[in-house]
N, C-alpha and C positions, 0 to 999 in steps of 0.2 A: 521480546522484552519491551516493557512500556517505556516510552520516551518521557523522562521526567523534566526535561529542560524547560518546558512551558510553565512549570511551577515557579520559575524564577523570573525576575524582571529583565528580560533579554534586551541588551543594548547594542551589541555587535555580534553578527553571526560568525561563529567559528565552524567552518565546514570541513576542515581537514585535521586528521590526527596522524602523527608520525610515531612509529614504533621502532626504536633502534634495537635490532635483534641480531647483530652481527658478532657479538662477543663469543669467545670460545668456551667460557664457563670453566676455567681451569680449577676453580675452587671445588668443583663437584666431580672432578676426575676420580675414578675411571667411568662414572655413569655418563658423563658428557662426551666420552670418546666417540660414541655413535648416536647419542640422543641429544639434540640441542637443549640447553638449559631451560629455554622457554617452554619446552614440552614436558619438563619434569612436573609431576603432579603434586598438588597440595591435596592430599588424600586421594580423590579420584578426579580432580579437575586440573588440567594443565595451567601453568602460570599465564600463558598467552591467552587462554580463554577468559580469565578474569579481566585482562586488559581489554580484550575485544568487547566483552559485555559492558564494561565501563564506558567505552567510547560509543557503543550502540545506544546505551541509555541516554547519553548526552546529545543525541541527535546528529552525530557526525555523519557526513555524506560520503567522504572518501578517506580510506585508510591506506597509508603508505608505509610499507614494511621495509626498513633498511636492513638487509640481510647479508649473508656471505655465501659464495657459491657452494661451500661445503655443507650448508644447512638447508638443503632443498626440502627436508622433511617438514619444515615450518609451513612452506607453501602448500604442501600436500595436506597438511592438517587444516589449514585455514580455509581452503576452498572446498566446495561441495564435491562429494564423491558419489555420483548417481549410481554407479555400478555396485558399490558396496551397499548403499541403501536398498537397491533392488534385490540384492542377494539376501539381505536380512529380512526383507518383507516376504520373499519367497519361502523363507524358513519359519515364518510366523512370528518374527521378532520385530513387530511393528513399533513397539515402544522404544526400542534401541534405535531403530531407523529414524523415528521422529526426533529423538534427542540429537542424533548426529546432524539431521537436517536443520534443526533450530540453532545449533552451535555454529554451523558453517556460514561463511559469507557467500551467499548465492548471487548469481548474476541477476541484475535488475534490482537488487535490494540496496546494496552499498557498493560503491566503486572501490576496487582493490588494486593497488599497484605494488609491485616488488621492484626495488632497486638494490644494487649491490655495493657494498663497501669492501673493496678488495684488500685494503690494508688497515690495520688497527691503529688509526691515527686520532682517536679520541671521540668523545661525544659530539663536540662541535663539528668535526668532519663528517660524522654520521648524519647529523641533521642537515648539513649542507648538501649531502648526496641526494636529498629528497627535493631540492629547490625547484626542479623542473616538473615535478609531479604534484605540487600542491595547488589547491584552488585559491583564488584571490582572497585577501583578507588575513586576519590573524590565524595562527595555527596552534593546535594543541600538540603536546609531546607527552607520551606515556611510556615510562620505563617499566616493562613487565616485572623486572627483578624487585621493584618496590611494590609490594602488594598492599593495597589500602582497603581494608574491609570496613564497610559501613553503608548505610542508606540515608540519603542518596549517595551515589558514587562521587569520588573526589573531583574528577574532571567535570562532572555535571555541576557540582557546587561552584567550581571555579568559573566556568563559562557563565553561570547564572549571575555571578558577582562581577564579572569582567566589565570594565568601563574604560575604554581607551582614552577618554578625556581625563581620567585620573592617573592611569598608568598603562602604557602600551605593553609592557612586559610584566606578567604575573607568574610567580613561582610559588609552589606549595612549600610551606615551612612548618617546622615543629621545634619546640625548645628542647635542647639537649643539655646534658651535664657538661660542665667546663672541660673535663678531661676527654670529652668526645668531639670537641669542635674541630680538632685537627683531621678528622675523618670526613668532613663535609665542606661544601661551599657555605659561607656564613654571611648573612645579610647585614649590611651597614644601615641600621635603622635611622630614620629621621622623624618618625611620628607614627600615629595609629589612627585608623578610621574604621571602627567596628572590627570586622574580621580581617581587614586589610592592614598590613604593616608597611607603611610608606618607607621607602629606602632610596638611597642614591647610588647603590652599587653592591657588589659582593666581593668577598675575599675567598679564594680557593684554599681550603685546608690550612688555615692559619695556626700558628702556635697559640696555646691558650692565652698567653699574655698579650698577644697581638690581635686577638679576635675582637671585632667591633660589637658583637652581641653573641647570644647563644641561640639565635634563630637559624636553624640549619635547613638548607634547601634539600628537598627530597624529590623523587622522580615524577613530578607532574608540573607541566608548564603550559601557559597560554601566552604566545609570543606574537608581537606585532610583526607584520610581513617584512619590515626592514631588517629583521634578524639575518636574513640571507645575505644582504649587502655587507653587514658587519662581519659575518662569518667568512665571506669571500676575501675580506681585507685583513683577516686575522693572522697574526704570527703565532708560531708554536709557543705554548706556555708550559705549565708544570708537566713534567714527565716527557717533554718533547712532543706533546699532543696538542691538538687544537681544542681548547677548552670552551665549552658552551658558556660557562660562567663568565669568561673574559668578554665574549661577544655581547652578552646581556648587559654587563657593566658598561661596555663601550656605548651601547644604545640608550642607557638610562638617562643621560643628559638630554637626549633628543625626544624620546617618547615617554620617559618616566618608567618607574618600576615599583612593584610592591610585592610583599609576601602575602600569602593567603593561609589563614589558620583553618584547616579542614577539620571536619567533625569525626572522621573515621579513625581507625587504628592502623598504623603503618607497620609492616613487617619487612625487614631486609632479607628477601629471599635469595640474595646473592651470597648469603652466608648459610652455613649448615644450621647454626643455632636459630637464625631467623626463619629458615624453612621449617624447622621442627616446631617453633612457636606458632607459626601460621597454620600448620597442619593440625595442631592441637586445638587452636582457636576455631578453625573452620569445622573440625569434627564436633566441637562442643555446640555449634549452632545447628547441628543435624540431630534430631531426636533419636534416630536409630543407632547412634554411636555413643550416646550419653552413658549407657550402662557400662560399656567397655571402658570409658574414661574413668568412671567412678570406681570400677574394679581395679584399674591400674593405680589410681591415687591411694587406694586403701592398702595396697601391698607395700611391704618394706622394701627399700632399695637393696639390690644385691650387693654383697660385699665385693670390693675390688680384689 
């Protein structure tokens, strides 16, 4: 995949991307009893592959996957499988072997690290599990559950616009309806600078009447390296977990923070409705499936 990050005015090199993939995927049981939710396909492409491709496009040098010991299938998927590729080529299936090779993170291309989060103690705890494995400088965080379709990819857009002199912490944001703010971290806005929404903090899942804005934080971040110090000093927050939102807000006074209005379309693939919507949208972008979708939309809905 072509690295598009050079198309943006690069100010600070972001070399590491962290992928929190330790969650158990309870909303997709029984499918996730044996298959990690990150390997569930959107049509024919696993969620984790979209996230990897997005990071690869952005020029990330090291990918750190924060996983759980029960989810070793993710590492098997991510890494190259030379034996499988060889078997496919021996059977004349070169195109499939090439596709697997292109998707995999091969030795010498990008550095890959796996670290374990043994307890479900929140997103902040998951990110802090990666602190000893990141390269110097700011880090990107990609939540595979939040699929953002668009070109260029969301994290490439964010890195291209990232300027630590303006804000050390950048979060992807989108405007949501008032009745949805209690499902998100919500930005406390102070101003706007183009695609950047300047802010002095965030509020985790506020009641609608207490929400400082309707700018909801979704699963992409570019964070100053000081985030790990703030995470290490963090107390448990909402739900008894270590909230990344709290650590970002704690650091906002020191390094600044902003929201980023991305150009793609976001799908909450942690929910069944979001996964279905993403699958339909992705299928619609593929010419070979358009006739199937047209046929389905032409049929009357079955009576309950």
